[in-house]
C-alpha positions in Angstrom: -29.8 17.1 -11.1 -28.3 20.3 -12.6 -24.6 21.1 -12.4 -25.4 24.0 -10.0 -27.2 21.6 -7.7 -24.3 19.2 -7.7 -21.8 22.0 -6.8 -24.1 23.2 -4.0 -24.5 19.6 -2.6 -20.7 18.9 -2.6 -19.7 22.4 -1.5 -17.7 23.0 -4.7 -15.2 20.3 -3.9 -14.4 17.0 -5.7 -16.4 14.0 -4.6 -14.3 11.5 -2.6 -14.6 7.9 -3.8 -12.7 5.1 -2.1 -12.1 1.8 -3.8 -12.1 -1.0 -1.2 -11.9 -4.7 -1.8 -10.0 -7.9 -1.0 -6.7 -8.5 -2.9 -6.7 -9.6 -6.5 -10.2 -8.4 -7.4 -9.1 -6.0 -10.1 -9.1 -2.7 -8.1 -6.0 -1.4 -9.8 -7.5 -2.0 -13.3 -10.7 -0.5 -12.2 -8.8 2.6 -10.9 -6.8 2.9 -14.1 -10.0 2.8 -16.2 -11.4 5.7 -14.1 -8.4 7.9 -13.8 -5.9 6.9 -16.6 -2.2 7.3 -15.7 -2.5 10.7 -14.1 -2.3 9.2 -10.6 -0.3 10.1 -7.5 1.3 7.1 -5.6 2.3 7.8 -2.0 2.7 6.1 1.3 -0.2 6.8 3.7 1.1 9.1 6.4 2.9 7.3 9.2 3.0 4.0 7.3 4.8 2.3 4.4 1.6 1.1 2.7 1.0 2.5 -0.8 -2.1 4.5 -1.6 -2.9 5.6 -5.1 -5.0 8.7 -5.9 -6.3 10.1 -9.1 -8.9 12.5 -10.6 -11.8 11.7 -12.8 -14.8 13.6 -14.1 -18.3 12.5 -15.0 -21.0 14.8 -16.4 -19.4 17.9 -14.8 -18.8 16.3 -11.4 -15.1 16.2 -10.3 -14.2 13.0 -8.5 -11.1 12.2 -6.5 -10.6 8.4 -6.6 -8.5 6.7 -3.9 -7.4 3.1 -4.4 -6.8 1.7 -0.9 -4.7 -1.5 -0.4 -6.4 -4.8 -0.7 -7.6 -6.2 2.6 -9.6 -9.2 3.7 -11.3 -7.3 6.6 -11.7 -3.9 8.3 -9.5 -3.6 11.3 -6.0 -2.7 12.4 -4.4 -6.2 12.8 -2.0 -5.6 9.9 -0.6 -2.4 8.3 -2.7 -2.6 5.1 -5.9 -3.0 7.2 -4.9 -0.1 9.4 -4.4 2.2 6.4 -7.8 1.3 5.1 -9.5 2.0 8.5 -7.6 5.2 9.2 -8.3 6.6 5.7 -12.0 5.9 6.0 -12.2 7.4 9.5 -10.0 10.5 8.9 -10.8 11.4 5.3 -14.6 10.6 5.5 -15.3 9.4 1.9 -18.5 10.5 0.3 -19.0 7.0 -1.1 -17.2 3.6 -1.0 -17.1 1.5 -4.1 -16.7 -2.1 -2.9 -15.0 -4.0 -5.7 -16.0 -7.6 -5.4 -15.0 -10.7 -7.4 -17.9 -12.6 -8.8 -15.9 -15.7 -9.1 -14.9 -15.5 -5.4 -18.1 -13.9 -4.1 -18.1 -15.4 -0.6 -14.6 -14.1 0.2 -15.5 -10.7 -1.1 -18.8 -10.5 0.9 -17.0 -11.1 4.2 -15.5 -7.6 3.8 -18.7 -6.2 2.4 -20.5 -7.2 5.6 -18.2 -5.0 7.6 -18.5 -2.1 5.1 -22.3 -2.2 5.6 -21.7 -1.3 9.3 -20.3 2.1 8.2 -22.4 5.2 7.9 -21.2 5.8 4.3 -23.0 5.1 1.0 -21.8 1.8 -0.5 -21.9 0.8 -4.2 -20.7 -2.7 -5.1 -18.8 -3.2 -8.4 -19.3 -7.0 -9.0 -16.2 -7.5 -11.1 -15.0 -10.3 -13.3 -18.5 -11.6 -14.1 -17.1 -12.9 -17.4 -14.6 -15.1 -15.8 -17.2 -16.3 -13.3 -19.5 -17.4 -16.1 -16.7 -19.3 -17.7 -16.4 -21.3 -14.4 -20.1 -21.9 -14.5 -20.9 -19.4 -11.8 -23.9 -17.1 -12.4 -24.6 -14.4 -9.9 -28.0 -12.7 -9.8 -26.8 -9.2 -9.1 -30.4 -7.8 -8.7 -31.0 -10.4 -5.9 -27.7 -9.5 -4.3 -28.6 -5.8 -4.4 -32.0 -6.6 -2.7 -30.3 -8.7 0.0 -27.7 -6.1 0.8 -29.7 -3.0 0.2 -27.0 -1.4 -1.9 -26.6 -0.9 -5.7 -24.7 -3.8 -7.3 -23.4 -3.3 -10.9 -21.8 -6.2 -12.8 -18.5 -5.1 -14.4 -15.6 -6.4 -16.4 -12.9 -3.8 -15.6 -10.3 -5.2 -18.0 -12.7 -4.4 -20.9 -14.1 -1.2 -19.3 -17.6 -2.7 -19.2 -19.9 -0.7 -16.8 -16.9 1.0 -15.1 -18.2 4.5 -15.7 -21.7 3.3 -14.8 -20.4 2.4 -11.3 -19.0 5.9 -10.9 -22.3 7.4 -12.1 -24.3 5.3 -9.5 -21.8 6.3 -6.8 -22.3 10.0 -7.5 -26.1 9.5 -7.6 -26.1 7.7 -4.3 -23.9 10.4 -2.6 -26.1 13.2 -3.9 -29.3 11.5 -2.8 -27.8 10.8 0.6 -26.7 14.5 0.9 -30.2 15.8 -0.1 -32.3 13.4 1.9 -30.0 12.3 4.7 -30.0 8.8 6.1 -33.2 7.2 7.4 -33.4 6.3 11.1 -31.7 3.1 12.2 -33.9 0.2 13.2 -33.0 -2.5 15.8 -35.5 -5.3 15.0 -33.9 -8.7 15.1 -34.1 -11.7 12.8 -34.0 -11.7 9.1 -37.5 -10.0 8.8 -40.0 -10.7 6.1 -39.5 -13.2 3.3 -39.9 -12.4 -0.4 -39.9 -14.5 -3.6 -37.9 -13.7 -6.7 -36.8 -15.4 -9.9 -33.2 -16.7 -10.0 -32.6 -18.0 -13.5 -35.2 -20.8 -14.0 -35.7 -21.4 -10.2 -38.0 -19.8 -7.7 -36.7 -19.5 -4.2 -37.7 -18.2 -0.8 -35.1 -15.5 0.2 -34.7 -14.2 3.7 -34.3 -10.4 3.5 -32.0 -8.7 6.0 -33.6 -6.0 8.1 -33.1 -2.4 6.8 -30.5 -0.2 8.5 -31.1 3.2 6.9 -30.6 2.8 3.2 -29.3 -0.7 3.5 -29.9 -4.0 5.2 -28.8 -4.5 8.8 -26.2 -7.2 9.5 -27.1 -9.6 12.2 -25.2 -12.6 13.5 -26.3 -15.7 15.5 -28.2 -15.0 18.7 -25.2 -15.9 20.9 -22.9 -13.5 19.2 -25.5 -10.8 18.3 -26.4 -10.4 22.0 -22.8 -9.6 22.9 -22.4 -7.2 20.0 -25.5 -5.3 21.0 -24.4 -5.2 24.6 -21.1 -3.5 23.6 -23.0 -1.4 21.0 -25.0 0.2 23.9 -21.8 0.8 25.8 -20.3 2.7 22.8 -23.6 4.6 22.1 -22.5 7.7 24.1 -19.3 8.2 22.0 -19.3 10.8 19.3 -17.2 9.0 16.7 -18.0 11.2 13.7 -20.2 10.7 10.7 -18.6 7.5 9.4 -18.0 5.0 12.2 -21.0 3.6 14.1 -21.2 2.3 17.6 -22.0 -1.1 16.0 -18.7 -1.5 14.3 -16.9 -0.3 17.3 -18.6 -3.0 19.3 -17.4 -5.6 16.7 -13.8 -4.4 16.8 -13.9 -4.5 20.6 -15.3 -8.0 20.6 -12.5 -9.1 18.2 -9.9 -7.6 20.5 -8.8 -5.0 17.9 -8.1 -2.2 20.4 -6.0 -0.2 17.8 -9.0 0.1 15.5 -11.3 1.3 18.3 -8.7 3.8 19.6 -8.2 5.1 16.0 -12.0 5.7 15.8 -12.5 7.4 19.2 -9.3 9.3 19.0 -7.7 8.0 22.2 -7.5 5.2 24.8 -10.5 3.5 26.2 -11.6 4.5 29.7 -11.0 1.8 32.4 -14.6 0.9 33.0 -15.3 0.3 29.3 -12.1 -1.7 28.8 -13.1 -3.9 31.7 -16.6 -4.4 30.3 -15.2 -5.3 26.9 -12.8 -7.8 28.5 -15.6 -9.4 30.5 -17.9 -9.8 27.4 -15.0 -11.2 25.4 -14.0 -13.7 28.1 -17.7 -14.8 28.5 -18.0 -15.4 24.7 -14.7 -17.3 24.5 -15.6 -19.4 27.5 -19.0 -20.3 26.1 -17.8 -21.2 22.6 -14.3 -22.4 23.5 -12.6 -20.3 20.7 -10.8 -16.9 20.5 -13.3 -14.1 19.9 -11.6 -12.9 16.8 -12.0 -16.4 15.3 -15.6 -16.5 16.3 -16.3 -13.1 14.6 -14.5 -14.2 11.4 -16.6 -17.4 11.3 -19.8 -15.5 11.8 -19.0 -13.2 8.9 -18.0 -16.0 6.6 -21.1 -18.0 7.5 -23.3 -15.0 6.7 -21.3 -14.4 3.5 -21.7 -18.1 2.5 -25.4 -17.9 3.2 -25.8 -14.8 1.0 -23.7 -16.4 -1.8 -25.9 -19.5 -1.8 -29.0 -17.4 -2.2 -27.8 -15.4 -5.3 -25.4 -17.8 -7.1 -26.3 -20.6 -9.4 -23.6 -23.1 -10.2 -23.6 -25.0 -13.5 -21.7 -28.2 -14.1 -18.7 -27.6 -16.2 -15.6 -29.4 -17.3 -12.3 -28.7 -15.6 -11.4 -25.2 -16.4 -8.1 -24.1 -17.9 -7.1 -22.5 -14.6 -7.7 -25.7 -12.7 -5.6 -27.7 -15.2 -2.8 -25.1 -15.1 -2.8 -25.0 -11.3 -2.6 -28.8 -11.1 0.6 -28.4 -13.2 2.1 -25.2 -11.9 1.4 -25.6 -8.2 2.8 -29.1 -8.0 6.2 -29.2 -6.4 7.4 -31.7 -8.9 6.6 -29.7 -12.0 6.0 -26.2 -10.5 9.5 -25.6 -9.2 11.3 -26.3 -12.5 8.9 -24.0 -14.3 9.4 -21.4 -11.6 13.1 -21.5 -12.0 12.8 -21.0 -15.8 10.4 -18.1 -15.4 12.6 -16.4 -12.8 15.6 -16.9 -15.1 13.6 -15.3 -17.9 12.6 -12.4 -15.7 16.3 -12.0 -14.6 17.4 -12.1 -18.2 14.9 -9.5 -19.2 15.9 -7.2 -16.4 19.7 -7.8 -16.5 20.4 -8.4 -20.2 17.7 -6.1 -21.5 18.6 -3.5 -19.0 22.3 -3.8 -19.9 21.5 -3.1 -23.6 19.5 0.0 -22.7 22.2 1.1 -20.3 25.0 0.9 -22.9 22.8 2.8 -25.3 22.1 5.6 -22.8 25.7 5.8 -21.7 26.8 6.0 -25.4 24.3 8.7 -26.1 25.5 10.9 -23.2 29.2 10.3 -24.1 28.8 11.0 -27.8 26.2 13.8 -27.8 25.1 15.2 -24.5 28.5 15.6 -22.7 30.3 17.2 -25.7 27.4 19.6 -26.2 27.4 20.7 -22.6 31.2 21.1 -22.5 30.9 23.3 -25.6 28.1 25.4 -24.0 30.2 26.1 -20.9 33.3 26.9 -22.9 35.3 24.0 -21.8 35.8 22.4 -25.3 38.4 25.0 -26.5 40.1 25.0 -23.0 40.6 21.2 -23.3 42.1 21.6 -26.8 44.6 24.1 -25.5 45.5 21.9 -22.5 46.0 18.8 -24.7 48.2 20.8 -27.1 50.4 22.0 -24.2 50.5 18.6 -22.6 51.4 16.9 -26.0 54.3 19.3 -26.5 55.6 18.8 -23.0 55.3 15.0 -23.4 57.5 15.0 -26.5 60.4 16.9 -24.8 60.1 16.0 -21.0 58.0 12.9 -20.7 54.5 11.9 -19.4 55.0 13.0 -15.8 56.1 16.5 -16.6 53.3 16.7 -19.3 50.7 15.8 -16.6 52.1 18.6 -14.3 52.1 21.1 -17.1 48.5 20.1 -18.0 47.4 20.7 -14.4 49.1 24.1 -14.3 47.6 25.1 -17.6 44.1 24.4 -16.1 44.7 27.1 -13.5 44.6 29.8 -16.2 41.0 28.9 -16.9 39.3 28.7 -13.4 35.8 29.5 -14.5 35.6 26.9 -17.3 37.4 24.3 -15.1 35.0 24.8 -12.2 32.1 24.7 -14.6 33.4 21.4 -15.9 33.7 19.9 -12.4 30.2 20.9 -11.2 28.1 20.9 -14.4 29.7 18.0 -16.3 31.3 15.8 -13.6 28.7 16.7 -11.0 25.2 17.5 -12.4 25.4 15.8 -15.7 27.1 12.6 -14.3 24.4 12.4 -11.7 21.6 12.6 -14.2 23.3 10.1 -16.4 23.7 7.7 -13.5 20.0 8.1 -12.6 18.9 7.4 -16.2 21.3 4.5 -16.5 19.6 2.9 -13.5 16.0 3.9 -14.0 15.3 3.4 -17.7 17.2 0.1 -18.1 16.6 -1.8 -14.9 13.7 -0.1 -13.1 11.5 0.0 -16.2 12.3 -3.5 -17.3 11.7 -4.9 -13.8 8.4 -3.1 -13.3 7.3 -4.3 -16.7 8.1 -7.9 -15.7 6.5 -7.4 -12.3 3.3 -6.0 -13.9 3.3 -9.0 -16.3 3.5 -11.4 -13.3 0.7 -9.5 -11.5 -1.7 -9.3 -14.3 -1.3 -12.9 -15.5 -2.0 -14.1 -11.9 1.3 -16.0 -11.6 2.7 -13.8 -8.8 0.5 -15.5 -6.2 1.6 -19.0 -7.5 5.3 -18.0 -7.1 4.6 -17.1 -3.5 2.8 -20.3 -2.8 5.6 -22.5 -4.2 8.4 -20.8 -2.4 6.7 -20.2 1.0 7.6 -23.6 2.4 11.4 -23.1 1.7 11.6 -19.4 2.7 9.7 -20.1 6.0 12.8 -21.9 7.3 14.6 -18.6 7.1 11.8 -16.5 8.7 10.4 -15.2 5.4 7.2 -15.6 3.4 6.8 -16.9 -0.1 6.0 -13.4 -1.4 9.6 -12.4 -0.5 11.0 -14.3 -3.5 9.9 -11.5 -5.9 11.9 -8.6 -4.2 14.9 -10.9 -3.6 15.1 -12.1 -7.2 14.6 -8.6 -8.5 17.4 -7.3 -6.3 19.8 -9.2 -8.6 18.9 -6.6 -11.2 18.6 -3.4 -9.1 18.1 -2.9 -5.4 15.9 0.2 -5.9 12.8 -1.4 -7.5 13.3 -4.5 -5.4 12.9 -2.5 -2.1 9.9 -0.6 -3.5 8.4 -4.0 -4.4 8.5 -5.1 -0.7 5.1 -3.3 -0.5 3.5 -6.6 -1.5 4.5 -8.1 1.9 1.9 -8.0 4.7 3.9 -6.8 7.8 6.4 -4.2 8.5 8.7 -6.8 10.1 8.8 -8.8 6.9 9.5 -5.7 4.8 12.4 -4.6 7.0 14.0 -8.1 7.0 13.7 -8.4 3.2 15.1 -4.8 2.8 18.1 -5.7 4.9 18.7 -8.8 2.7 18.2 -6.9 -0.6 21.0 -4.4 0.3 23.4 -7.3 0.6 22.5 -9.2 -2.6 24.6 -8.4 -5.6 22.8 -6.1 -8.1 23.9 -5.7 -11.6 26.4 -3.0 -10.6 27.9 -5.2 -7.9 28.1 -8.1 -10.3 30.1 -5.9 -12.6 32.6 -5.3 -9.8 32.7 -9.0 -8.8 33.2 -10.3 -12.3 35.2 -7.3 -13.6 37.7 -7.4 -10.6 37.8 -10.7 -8.8 36.7 -12.8 -11.7 38.8 -11.1 -14.4 42.1 -10.7 -12.4 41.8 -13.5 -9.9 39.8 -16.2 -11.7 36.3 -17.7 -11.6 37.0 -19.3 -8.2 37.4 -15.9 -6.5 34.1 -14.6 -8.0 32.2 -17.8 -6.9 33.7 -17.4 -3.4 32.3 -13.9 -3.1 28.8 -15.2 -4.1 29.2 -18.0 -1.6 30.0 -15.6 1.2 27.1 -13.3 0.4 24.6 -16.1 0.2 25.8 -17.5 3.6 25.6 -14.0 5.1 22.1 -13.4 3.7 20.8 -16.8 5.1 22.3 -16.1 8.5 21.1 -12.6 8.7 17.6 -13.6 7.7 17.3 -16.1 10.6 18.8 -13.6 13.1 16.6 -10.7 12.0 13.5 -12.8 12.2 14.2 -13.4 15.9 15.5 -9.9 16.8 13.2 -7.5 15.0 10.0 -7.0 17.0 6.6 -7.5 15.5 4.6 -10.3 14.1 5.0 -12.2 10.8 1.4 -13.2 10.0 0.8 -16.5 8.3 0.5 -16.0 4.5 -3.1 -15.8 3.5 -3.4 -15.7 -0.2 -6.0 -16.7 -2.7 -5.1 -17.8 -6.2 -6.4 -15.1 -8.6 -7.6 -16.3 -12.0 -5.2 -16.4 -14.9 -5.7 -13.4 -17.2 -4.3 -12.2 -20.5 -2.7 -8.8 -19.6 -3.6 -5.7 -21.5 -0.9 -3.4 -22.8 -2.7 -0.4 -21.3 -2.6 -1.9 -17.8 1.1 -3.0 -18.1 2.2 0.4 -19.3 0.1 2.3 -16.8 1.5 0.4 -13.8 5.1 0.6 -15.2 4.8 4.4 -15.8 3.4 5.2 -12.4 6.0 3.1 -10.5 8.9 4.4 -12.6 7.8 8.0 -12.1 7.8 7.5 -8.3 11.4 6.2 -8.6 12.5 9.4 -10.3 10.9 11.5 -7.7 12.8 9.7 -4.9 16.2 8.7 -6.4 17.1 11.5 -8.8 17.7 14.3 -6.2 19.9 12.1 -4.1 22.0 10.8 -7.0 22.6 14.3 -8.3 23.5 15.6 -4.8 25.9 12.7 -4.3 27.5 13.4 -7.7 27.9 17.1 -6.9 29.5 16.3 -3.6 32.1 14.0 -5.2 32.8 16.7 -7.8 33.4 19.2 -4.9 36.0 16.9 -3.4 37.7 16.6 -6.8 37.6 20.3 -7.6 39.2 21.4 -4.4 41.8 18.6 -4.3 40.4 16.9 -1.2 41.4 13.4 -2.4 44.9 13.4 -1.1 44.0 14.2 2.6 41.6 11.2 2.4 44.5 9.0 1.2 46.6 10.1 4.2 43.8 9.6 6.7 42.8 6.2 5.5 46.2 4.7 4.8 46.7 3.0 8.2 43.2 1.6 8.4 43.1 0.2 4.9 46.5 -1.4 5.1 46.4 -2.7 8.7 42.7 -3.9 8.8 41.9 -4.9 5.2 45.3 -5.2 3.7 44.5 -2.8 0.8 46.4 0.1 -0.6 45.2 3.6 0.5 44.0 4.6 -3.0 41.1 2.0 -2.7 39.5 4.2 0.1 38.8 7.0 -2.3 37.1 4.6 -4.8 34.7 3.5 -2.0 33.4 7.1 -1.9 32.7 7.0 -5.6 31.0 3.6 -5.1 28.3 5.4 -3.1 26.9 6.8 -6.4 27.1 3.6 -8.4 29.0 0.4 -7.3 30.8 -0.1 -10.6 32.2 3.4 -10.4 34.4 2.1 -7.6 36.5 -0.1 -9.8 36.3 2.5 -12.7 37.7 5.2 -10.3 40.3 2.8 -9.0 41.7 2.4 -12.5 41.7 6.2 -13.1 43.4 7.0 -9.8 46.0 4.2 -10.2 46.9 5.7 -13.6 47.2 9.2 -12.1 49.2 8.2 -9.0 51.1 5.0 -10.0 51.2 5.3 -13.8 49.5 1.9 -14.3 45.9 1.0 -15.3 46.0 -2.7 -14.5 44.9 -3.9 -11.0 47.2 -6.9 -11.2 50.3 -4.5 -11.4 49.8 -3.2 -7.8 47.4 -5.7 -6.1 47.6 -9.4 -5.6 44.6 -11.7 -6.5 43.8 -12.0 -2.7 43.7 -8.2 -2.4 41.5 -7.9 -5.4 39.2 -10.5 -3.9 39.0 -8.6 -0.6 38.4 -5.3 -2.4 35.6 -6.7 -4.5 34.0 -8.4 -1.4 34.1 -5.1 0.6 32.6 -3.2 -2.4 29.8 -5.7 -2.8 28.8 -5.6 0.9 29.4 -2.1 2.1 27.0 0.9 2.1 24.2 0.6 -0.5 24.3 3.2 -3.3 22.7 6.6 -2.8 19.6 5.7 -4.7 19.0 2.6 -2.5 19.6 4.7 0.6 17.0 7.3 -0.6 14.4 4.6 -1.3 14.9 3.0 2.1 14.5 6.4 3.8 11.3 7.0 1.8 9.8 3.6 2.2 10.5 3.4 6.0 12.3 6.4 7.6 15.8 7.9 7.9 16.6 5.9 11.0 16.0 2.6 9.2 18.1 3.7 6.2 21.0 4.7 8.6 20.7 1.4 10.5 20.7 -0.7 7.2 23.7 1.3 6.0 25.6 0.9 9.3 24.9 -2.8 9.3 26.3 -3.3 5.8 29.4 -1.2 6.5 30.2 -3.1 9.7 29.5 -6.4 7.9 31.8 -5.5 5.0 34.7 -4.4 7.4 34.4 -7.5 9.6 34.2 -10.0 6.8 36.9 -8.3 4.8 39.2 -8.0 7.8 38.4 -11.6 8.8 39.3 -13.0 5.4 42.6 -11.0 5.3 43.8 -11.9 8.8 42.8 -15.6 8.4 44.7 -15.5 5.1 47.8 -14.1 6.9 47.5 -16.7 9.7 47.5 -19.4 7.1 50.2 -17.8 5.0 52.5 -15.8 7.3 55.0 -15.1 4.5 52.3 -13.6 2.2 53.6 -10.7 0.1 50.5 -8.5 0.6 51.8 -6.4 3.6 55.0 -5.5 1.7 53.2 -4.7 -1.5 50.7 -2.5 0.3 53.5 -0.6 2.1 55.3 0.1 -1.2 52.2 1.1 -3.1 51.2 3.5 -0.2 54.7 5.0 -0.2 54.7 5.7 -3.9 51.1 7.0 -3.9 51.6 9.5 -1.0 55.0 10.8 -2.3 54.2 11.1 -6.0 
């Protein structure tokens, strides 16, 4: 077909290709091979499930490729399933590429059987045929194509084998369907005529599924098929568009998936139809003694198993390397010690490797970027003048007078001073904070996560930890976000997308905001550990772990929604490719910058505004009573909590700066007792998550959830901090903290 014919057939727009398949079949690798790294990752509207889109071109035809979340079936019983169904219904793809795993063909075909019910051209990419052959599994793709009535192309996505060919066949199938239209649907029952074909060295009789348009018609056992057809006739009068057929509506209704049916018909079912569906379901369940959804799942897997037996030849092989590794890695005796070592290695990569990068970035900004910007705005020579005046005043009148003279001298250069506040302290500090989070910790974490994904070990981690985490209302998959939170909360919350249900994601997100990230660890060790001793730092960790365990149990009972049982297949072990690792890391890091950078810079500018217009002192007056009476802390600590919104370690850094300005000391131990430092570090570790974390929660869920999480952490911090302080006073009624706080507040507010 000429390029002009292609444009005419598609109406001048890009061809819509959807990638659909069960989890761990290599869809993301397939997608990256087609589109490269120029992809757009976004949540599907109204959900928190990630959808990836990208553009490709083949022989002059523009193609928009959409990678839908992995799902085991079509329906709306979970959020990822619902996204797949709604995307197919609303966006009406021109063709669906069903990515199947040759080594797990039966599981993949259960989804394929449902896709065949849609009125959309289907092309199957039979992926990982190389791995299947290593396991002694040989799939006759030509026989499979004949059985299903759709093109089946064997592929190895990791090596790029036949990936472009799949796209070429998909384009060809779409254009042919557009030119000729679909053939009329047939309704004959049974598996139709029989045909012989060669499968390796064996000749077999193969039952061919009846045709339904350009593909084979799916039929179940007579008992189930009669109920499906009865409901199919009931739905025949509905105009459900060009994608969904009355047949699949009948199957959804029989399974009790009302949400999928309503999404397809665009509203609620009429009373008479709902009554008929309920009657048919009850009749089927009474006859077979099982839930109708279970019956339908068994029917599909039985048919998938039958098809698999017709097209797959198994050879006797020795135990594969994967089987040997799984016997070792999935055993609780040997698997848990290895898991601990791997998680420690991952944490070391994120925390230690990220720390090295962070110091390098901070040093680069301090040595080169900040001086350059100050010179460009004209503040460098102003600073020299102010330092010269301050130095002269210090020699004759002392440091206090020198500080006053320096502040007065700054009033003669208002433009340069304001530019310094907003450009350097606001804008530049915000950008530096974002880079010091993103590049060191987000990049290293996403690189580690991609490594776990591509090697296939991520599923093994979830399997090992599922039994323990279930006692706290969590799934095994939760271990990855929870461990990564010790490095940085932002990528940890974004990684909750691997969890099946919204309820699980919300619970884990709550817990992540309480776990000490690298910045909070700096506060805990730099304040409580350094000034109070190791016992104070360990006590904070003990309190946080106890709070996380308690909150996990409470939230699992309070938050509405279901936590589906973890259904996970063990993907094969693979040697990851650098292109796949870097592609995943780049796409995810880019999404972080889009979300977090604006909020961090805005927060930094707001703090610069408070500092520029001397709004710090009113805050000290307003908070003095609350901080001293409730938490037993000096009023100057309240201001530092505001700076901690940007980055937690900035709280302690700001406290040292303000104490030097207001009290003339730069050691916490000179105006706070070890118990006060302990309470301060505990409150900083628990209260409001940083601005970047707040922004990610709002993006991943909504603003209401972000505010609720923030309010919960603030209340928890105040209650626990106040509880520790007043229990301490009850045990030690002659404790010096109240008197010390009174004296420090008096000196701070009168100086």
